[in-house]
Backbone as CSV, one residue per row, in Angstrom:
resi,resn,N_x,N_y,N_z,CA_x,CA_y,CA_z,C_x,C_y,C_z
1,UNK,-15.761,-7.523,-7.659,-15.179,-7.885,-6.138,-14.066,-6.480,-6.056
2,UNK,-13.303,-5.960,-7.058,-12.452,-5.348,-7.327,-13.050,-3.795,-6.580
3,UNK,-14.356,-3.467,-7.001,-14.951,-2.400,-6.337,-15.223,-2.271,-5.104
4,UNK,-15.129,-3.484,-4.516,-15.432,-3.623,-2.875,-13.763,-3.193,-2.333
5,UNK,-12.724,-3.764,-2.996,-11.438,-3.225,-2.317,-11.214,-1.408,-2.754
6,UNK,-11.484,-1.053,-3.652,-11.812,0.265,-4.086,-12.400,0.966,-2.771
7,UNK,-13.450,0.660,-2.628,-14.017,1.350,-1.645,-13.745,1.308,-0.224
8,UNK,-12.841,0.109,-0.125,-12.180,0.198,1.506,-10.659,0.967,1.123
9,UNK,-10.249,1.789,0.093,-9.301,2.701,0.071,-8.029,1.703,-0.529
10,UNK,-8.264,0.781,-1.466,-7.153,0.244,-1.972,-7.365,0.408,-3.388
11,UNK,-6.021,0.124,-4.124,-5.813,0.478,-5.434,-6.268,-0.561,-6.144
12,UNK,-6.669,-0.482,-7.396,-7.282,-1.533,-8.392,-6.785,-0.931,-9.597
13,UNK,-6.322,-1.655,-10.518,-6.271,-1.780,-11.773,-6.613,-2.802,-12.829
14,UNK,-7.053,-2.701,-13.814,-7.729,-3.527,-14.860,-6.400,-4.404,-15.401
15,UNK,-6.620,-5.433,-15.368,-5.369,-6.588,-15.661,-5.986,-7.432,-17.022
16,UNK,-7.003,-7.502,-17.318,-7.430,-8.316,-18.401,-8.744,-8.043,-18.902
17,UNK,-9.525,-8.654,-19.662,-10.543,-8.225,-19.950,-11.679,-8.261,-19.002
18,UNK,-11.578,-9.260,-18.121,-12.463,-9.154,-16.759,-11.509,-9.341,-15.406
19,UNK,-10.331,-9.234,-15.511,-9.718,-9.292,-14.202,-9.118,-8.138,-13.573
20,UNK,-8.850,-7.946,-12.591,-8.156,-6.893,-11.876,-6.939,-7.171,-10.795
21,UNK,-6.170,-6.168,-10.941,-5.055,-6.322,-9.786,-5.230,-5.131,-8.688
22,UNK,-5.131,-5.675,-7.461,-5.403,-5.005,-6.339,-4.077,-5.128,-5.581
23,UNK,-3.471,-3.492,-5.042,-2.248,-3.806,-4.416,-2.357,-2.413,-3.314
24,UNK,-1.513,-3.041,-2.248,-1.221,-2.441,-1.077,0.295,-2.392,-0.986
25,UNK,0.614,-1.895,0.075,2.263,-2.013,0.517,2.328,-3.383,0.784
26,UNK,1.656,-4.297,1.252,1.790,-5.679,1.685,1.095,-6.620,0.767
27,UNK,0.544,-6.151,-0.076,-0.349,-7.319,-0.869,-0.432,-6.758,-2.504
28,UNK,0.043,-7.778,-3.347,-0.688,-7.670,-4.439,-1.295,-8.801,-5.304
29,UNK,-2.476,-8.845,-5.429,-3.452,-10.334,-6.030,-4.142,-9.843,-7.193
30,UNK,-4.394,-10.810,-7.772,-4.951,-10.606,-9.097,-6.460,-11.073,-8.848
31,UNK,-7.503,-10.555,-9.425,-8.724,-10.911,-9.065,-9.339,-11.385,-10.241
32,UNK,-9.729,-12.750,-10.573,-10.023,-13.049,-11.804,-11.550,-13.811,-11.570
33,UNK,-12.432,-13.507,-12.143,-13.502,-14.038,-12.292,-13.973,-15.605,-12.900
34,UNK,-14.114,-16.376,-12.106,-14.245,-17.605,-12.626,-15.788,-17.822,-13.191
35,UNK,-16.914,-17.329,-12.397,-18.374,-16.805,-12.747,-18.877,-16.316,-12.058
36,UNK,-20.233,-16.176,-12.117,-20.742,-15.004,-11.270,-20.720,-15.166,-9.809
37,UNK,-20.395,-16.371,-9.341,-20.400,-16.605,-7.892,-19.053,-16.736,-7.374
38,UNK,-18.052,-16.802,-7.938,-16.487,-17.073,-7.683,-15.746,-16.112,-8.375
39,UNK,-14.487,-15.862,-7.391,-13.376,-14.931,-8.002,-12.304,-15.543,-7.329
40,UNK,-11.013,-15.818,-8.258,-9.792,-16.489,-7.666,-9.190,-15.134,-7.751
41,UNK,-8.605,-15.255,-6.299,-7.574,-14.404,-5.843,-6.270,-14.930,-5.907
42,UNK,-5.200,-14.473,-6.771,-3.955,-15.156,-6.709,-2.857,-14.317,-6.642
43,UNK,-2.103,-14.383,-5.916,-0.893,-13.237,-5.841,-0.063,-13.509,-4.478
44,UNK,0.701,-12.262,-4.013,1.662,-12.241,-3.036,1.101,-11.496,-2.056
45,UNK,1.068,-12.109,-0.919,0.480,-11.302,0.466,1.902,-11.664,1.676
46,UNK,2.030,-10.351,2.182,2.848,-10.498,3.506,2.232,-11.713,4.407
47,UNK,3.082,-12.555,4.690,2.203,-13.602,5.869,1.817,-13.146,6.739
48,UNK,2.430,-12.076,7.261,2.095,-11.548,8.309,0.826,-10.912,8.610
49,UNK,0.252,-10.521,7.101,-0.599,-9.663,7.072,-1.964,-10.508,6.499
50,UNK,-1.804,-11.842,6.693,-2.847,-12.717,6.179,-4.155,-12.543,6.748
51,UNK,-4.020,-12.152,7.934,-5.373,-12.089,8.615,-6.000,-10.690,8.231
52,UNK,-5.255,-9.812,7.908,-5.843,-8.725,7.591,-6.425,-8.750,6.289
53,UNK,-6.043,-9.683,5.317,-6.649,-9.716,4.148,-7.868,-10.461,4.374
54,UNK,-8.059,-11.482,5.352,-9.177,-12.397,5.591,-10.366,-11.457,6.460
55,UNK,-9.781,-10.540,7.141,-10.736,-9.545,7.905,-11.501,-8.560,6.749
56,UNK,-10.941,-8.255,5.994,-11.179,-7.422,4.543,-12.052,-8.351,4.090
57,UNK,-11.984,-9.431,3.546,-12.971,-10.147,2.661,-14.220,-10.354,3.621
58,UNK,-13.765,-10.805,4.967,-15.099,-10.897,5.876,-15.903,-9.820,5.555
59,UNK,-15.363,-8.661,6.017,-15.992,-7.304,5.690,-16.660,-7.068,4.568
60,UNK,-16.260,-7.671,3.731,-17.189,-7.536,2.112,-18.122,-8.291,2.197
61,UNK,-18.411,-9.535,2.982,-19.501,-10.503,3.269,-19.213,-11.287,2.048
62,UNK,-18.285,-11.648,1.702,-17.989,-12.812,0.871,-17.443,-13.943,1.197
63,UNK,-17.749,-15.170,0.758,-17.208,-16.691,1.143,-15.527,-16.697,0.631
64,UNK,-14.814,-17.213,1.256,-13.370,-17.123,0.674,-12.604,-18.379,1.394
65,UNK,-11.504,-18.851,0.557,-10.257,-19.566,1.515,-9.220,-18.996,0.952
66,UNK,-8.140,-18.854,1.745,-7.075,-18.401,1.581,-6.080,-19.393,2.092
67,UNK,-5.010,-19.730,0.994,-4.170,-20.498,1.305,-2.718,-19.560,1.203
68,UNK,-1.816,-20.049,2.284,-0.553,-19.475,2.202,0.324,-20.864,2.024
69,UNK,1.262,-20.601,1.152,2.219,-21.461,0.738,3.709,-20.801,0.675
70,UNK,4.464,-22.020,0.961,5.975,-21.588,0.920,6.425,-21.553,-0.367
71,UNK,7.677,-21.021,-0.555,8.454,-21.042,-1.843,8.597,-22.445,-2.691
72,UNK,8.405,-23.531,-1.851,8.335,-24.669,-2.280,6.939,-25.131,-2.720
73,UNK,5.795,-24.412,-2.422,4.431,-24.900,-2.578,3.791,-25.535,-2.090
74,UNK,4.476,-25.581,-0.523,3.715,-26.514,0.310,2.704,-25.548,1.178
75,UNK,1.782,-26.177,1.708,0.584,-25.090,2.317,1.086,-25.003,3.729
76,UNK,1.162,-23.831,4.090,1.437,-23.491,5.572,0.610,-23.135,6.419
77,UNK,-0.691,-22.422,5.705,-1.896,-21.907,6.374,-2.864,-21.848,5.412
78,UNK,-4.161,-22.338,6.182,-5.487,-22.149,5.396,-6.515,-21.297,6.214
79,UNK,-7.024,-20.233,5.772,-8.308,-19.380,6.328,-9.301,-19.301,5.476
80,UNK,-10.593,-19.992,6.040,-11.725,-20.087,5.642,-12.988,-19.202,5.982
81,UNK,-13.604,-18.473,5.255,-14.640,-17.536,5.780,-15.871,-17.388,5.114
């Protein structure tokens, strides 16, 4: 999945044996493969840009669920694609 982000002009760096960190000015997420079919995205995204991230993942044609939580962990918004 990191290759898809790089192909879309985003920066990606290896962060573990199999994981990658993807960064933009408004997003910093870790991509951790769970198995061949799923990758966990975990990190910080500007709440006003959550739709941009969802659009990017849709363009990659991958299924996803994005959850936006506040500082106390309460779910504020969920986007599935």
